[in-house]
C-alpha positions as CSV (number, residue, x, y, z in Angstrom):
1,M,0.0,0.0,0.0
2,A,1.3,3.4,-0.9
3,E,1.9,5.9,1.8
4,S,-0.6,8.7,2.1
5,Q,0.3,11.9,0.2
6,N,-1.1,13.8,3.1
7,L,1.2,12.3,5.7
8,V,4.1,14.7,6.4
9,T,7.6,13.4,7.2
10,V,9.0,15.5,10.1
11,T,12.7,15.6,11.0
12,D,14.8,17.4,13.5
13,D,15.7,19.9,10.8
14,T,12.1,20.5,9.7
15,F,10.4,20.3,13.2
16,A,10.3,24.1,13.8
17,D,8.9,24.9,10.4
18,S,6.4,22.0,10.0
19,V,5.2,21.8,13.6
20,E,6.0,24.8,15.8
21,Q,5.4,27.5,13.3
22,S,2.2,25.9,12.0
23,S,-1.3,27.2,12.7
24,G,-4.0,24.7,13.5
25,L,-3.5,21.2,14.8
26,V,-0.4,19.2,14.0
27,I,-0.2,15.5,15.1
28,V,3.2,13.9,15.1
29,D,3.7,10.2,15.4
30,F,7.1,9.4,17.0
31,W,8.0,6.0,15.7
32,A,10.8,3.6,14.6
33,V,11.1,1.0,11.9
34,W,11.8,-1.9,14.4
35,C,8.8,-1.0,16.6
36,G,5.9,-3.5,16.2
37,P,3.2,-1.3,17.7
38,C,4.4,1.6,15.5
39,R,3.8,-0.6,12.4
40,L,0.3,-1.4,13.7
41,I,-0.6,2.3,14.1
42,A,1.0,3.5,10.8
43,P,-2.1,2.7,8.6
44,I,-4.3,4.6,11.1
45,M,-2.1,7.6,10.9
46,E,-2.3,7.5,7.1
47,Q,-6.1,7.3,7.3
48,L,-6.3,10.3,9.7
49,A,-4.0,12.3,7.4
50,D,-6.3,11.6,4.5
51,E,-9.6,12.1,6.4
52,Y,-8.5,15.4,8.0
53,A,-6.7,16.9,4.9
54,G,-8.0,20.4,4.3
55,K,-9.7,20.5,7.8
56,G,-6.9,22.4,9.7
57,V,-5.2,19.2,10.8
58,T,-1.7,18.1,9.7
59,V,-0.5,14.6,10.4
60,G,3.2,13.8,10.5
61,K,5.6,11.1,11.5
62,L,9.1,11.4,13.0
63,D,11.5,8.5,13.0
64,V,13.1,8.6,16.5
65,D,16.2,6.7,15.4
66,H,17.1,9.3,12.8
67,N,15.8,12.3,14.7
68,P,16.8,11.9,18.3
69,S,16.8,15.6,19.2
70,S,13.1,16.1,18.8
71,A,12.3,12.9,20.7
72,A,14.5,13.9,23.6
73,R,13.2,17.5,23.6
74,F,9.6,16.3,24.2
75,G,10.6,13.5,26.6
76,V,9.5,10.7,24.3
77,R,10.6,7.5,26.0
78,S,8.1,5.0,24.6
79,I,7.0,4.6,21.0
80,P,4.7,5.0,19.4
81,S,4.1,8.4,21.0
82,I,1.6,10.7,19.3
83,L,2.1,14.3,20.2
84,F,-0.5,16.9,19.5
85,F,0.5,20.5,18.8
86,K,-2.0,23.4,18.6
87,D,-0.7,26.6,17.0
88,G,2.8,25.3,17.7
89,K,2.3,24.5,21.3
90,H,2.5,20.9,22.7
91,V,-1.0,20.3,24.1
92,D,-1.4,16.5,24.4
93,T,0.3,13.1,24.1
94,V,-1.0,9.6,23.5
95,V,1.5,6.8,24.2
96,G,1.0,3.3,22.6
97,A,-0.9,1.8,19.7
98,V,-4.4,3.0,20.5
99,P,-7.5,2.4,18.4
100,K,-8.5,4.9,15.7
101,P,-11.6,6.1,17.6
102,A,-9.4,7.2,20.6
103,L,-7.3,9.3,18.3
104,V,-10.3,10.8,16.5
105,Q,-11.7,11.7,19.9
106,R,-8.5,13.5,20.8
107,I,-8.4,15.3,17.4
108,E,-12.0,16.5,17.8
109,T,-11.4,17.7,21.3
110,H,-8.5,19.9,20.1
111,L,-10.3,21.1,17.1
112,N,-13.2,22.5,19.2
């Protein structure tokens, strides 16, 4: 399955531009290739990226192995960790492979 065109790859170098200087809601999935639960949640993140495209929500992913600075900065110790940023400010975190409805509920909470 091809990766969603709406899913943004975030790196240490692009974090400030793509997350902290964004308006609206940005969700970043902190993940790694070797992480089983990360692989389980990846298709859900792609679905959310597509479903919320054009609705003020950006969904991104950050590989913690290649971008350790951002992970360390936000205290990410377990992956997957999904961090929510509203207008550039960290407002929420979900740790672990949670079901899609739980993520949709968090998104809707932060959109309202």
